[in-house]
N, C-alpha and C positions, 0 to 999 in steps of 0.2 A: 516597472512598478511594483509596489508591495501586492502580494497574493490577498486576494479575497476570494470568498466562495461565491460560486456562480453555477446555474443549473447549465445544461447542456447546450442552452440557445444562446449562453453569454450572459443571461440576466442575473445581477448581483442578488445573493441570497442574503437577507438582514439578518446573519449570526455573526456573532464575533468569531475572529481567528484564533483559534485555541492551539493546542499541542496534537502531535500525532502519536498516538499509541499503537504500539506494534506487537507483534507476536512471531518468535522465530520458530523455525521446524515444525509449521504446522500441516506440511505435506510430507508423508512419510518418503516419498521418491526424492524429493529435494535433501533431506536429512541425510539420507544415503549416497546423493550424488557427490556432496560435500566431506563425506567420512564422518559425520556426527552422529551420536546417538538419539535416540526419540526420546524426548524430556517425558516423564509421567504427568507432569502437570504444564500450563501453558508456560512458555519462555517468555517474558516481557522484558520492551524497553521501550522509549520514547525518544521522538525528534521534536526538538522544539520550533514553536512556530517560524522562527526565521530559516526553517530547513524548508518549508512549504514554499513552493512556486507554480504556476502556472504550466500546465503540460501543452506549449506553444509550438509555435513552428519551429522554433529553435531550441535546444536544451543545452547548457553549459556545463562542462564537466570539469572537474579538478585537472588542473595540469600538474606534472612533476611529483605528483603522489603516488604512484605505481597502478596497478589495476582496477579499474573503474568495473562494476558488475551492475549489471541490469537485473532487479527483482520485482516483477509485475505482480500487481496486487489487486483485487477488489477492496475499495474504499469504502467506509461506511460514515455520514455525516450524523451528528448528533444535533439535535434540535432542544434539548433539556438536559439536565444534570441527573447523575445516576450515582450511587452511596449504596452499597451492599443491595443490589437491586434483583430482583426475580426475573425470567424471561418476559413475562408480560409485560412488566415496566420497561424492558430495554427494548421491546417491538414498538411501545410508545412514542419512545426518546428518537428514533431514528427518523430522521430527515427523508435521506435516501442513499442512492448508492454511485459511486463512480469507479474510477481507475485510478492506482497512483504507482510510482515506480519507487522501490526502496531502493536508492542509490547507494552501493557499498564498496569504500575502498577496501578491496579483499586483500592485498597483501597488509594493509595498516589492520586490517580485522585479524588476520590470520597470526601476526606478530602479538595484538594483544590477547588473543585466546591462549595462544603458547605460554604466555605470562599470568593467565588467570586473571585479567584485567577487563573492566568494563569496555564496552563496544562503542562508545559514544565518538571516540574522535573517527571512528571509521564510519560512521552512520548517521551522524547529527550535523555536519558542515551545513554552509549557507546553501540550497539550492539541492539538497539530497533528498527531496520529496516531490517531484512533479505531480501534479493532479489534474485530471481531467475534471470538466464540469461533473454536475449531479444529477441525477434521475430520480424523482419523488417516487416515495412507497406506493403512491396512489397510481403510478405508471407501471412499476415493476416490483417483484418481489425478488428476494434473494435466489430462493429455490429456481427462479426462471433464467438466472443469470449465466452466461457462458461467456467468456474473456478469452482472446486469443493476442498474443503480441508477436510481433515480426521483426527481424533485423534484418535490413537489405532487401526485404520482400521475402525471406524466408522464416516461415513459422518457427518459433523457437520455443513459445510456452503455451498451454493450453489451460484455463482455470476453468474447473468445476467445483461448485460449494460440496457436493458430495463426497469429494476427495478428502474433505479437510479433515484433520485428527480432531478439532474442536470446531464446531459449526459455530454461526457467528451468534445466535441468540446466548448460547453458554458461554461463549468465549467473551462477551461484554459482559455478562453479568459475573463471571469470574474477575475480570478486570477491577468491577466496581467495588467487589471486595477487598480489592488491595489497595485502590485509591479513588478517589472521588475524581468522576469523569463529567466535563462542564459542555454546556450547550457551545456550539462551535468546534469542540475537539473532533478529530478524525480518527478511526478506527481502521488500521491496517490489517488485512486477515490473514497474511502468510502468503507465500508462494509457492508453485509448483517447481518440478523439476526442468530445467531447461535454461537457468540463469547463466551469463556469461558475461566477457566483455566488451566495453564499448570503446570506439578511438573516434578521433576527429573525423567529421566526413562521412560516417554510418548515417543510415536513416534508420529510424526506429519507429513502429506502428503499434497501435492498439486497437482492439476494436471491442465492441460490446455486443453481444447479441441476446434477445429474449425469444426463449424458446426457439431458437436457430436463425431467428430473422434479427439482421444487423440493425441494431439501434444508432451507433455511430461508430466512426472511426476515424482517428487521427493519428497524424504523422508527423513527425521532427526531425530535422536534423540535427546532428551533434556537434557541437562546437568546443 
């Protein structure tokens, strides 16, 4: 089924489905684990809406395209457009928060990076962005969130917003200076250290916490 924005209970959110705006290397430890320099300004890229899919009981990854890595990220759903916005305007434009996977064809990305070419072939394929339901800003704030992800029941990533190089509001404000963000767009806020490869038969799970109390836990089989 085509992707639609939903809340964590599965109710449709009446917003159009837009693009996914992404930031690379927003956690210093993740940049280090891949041998990358820390950028001086946010490193931005996009995934088209065709990359979006529901984080469901099964996640399908590409076959015969080399290593497929998971990158777990806090996702921000926008309810209104932003152009050259300030942080107060960004705050007003946020519908809520969820979790997304920035699936990456790592071998393909490494080849592109070696040639100083864009990353889209490694990042923008169909199904490259599984997304959970969202929790509204009336129920949770960004500073309350913690996200854990596990591979085959072993924790692999821990997301704490205070570890971001560019926190959510200034990050989205910066994005809005580069291009217009629209209602229904999703902002992926970067991944911490602990990324790794997925293979068919793996079990991958994500859990969001509000002040250390679990809000939701979802698990998927990798196909």
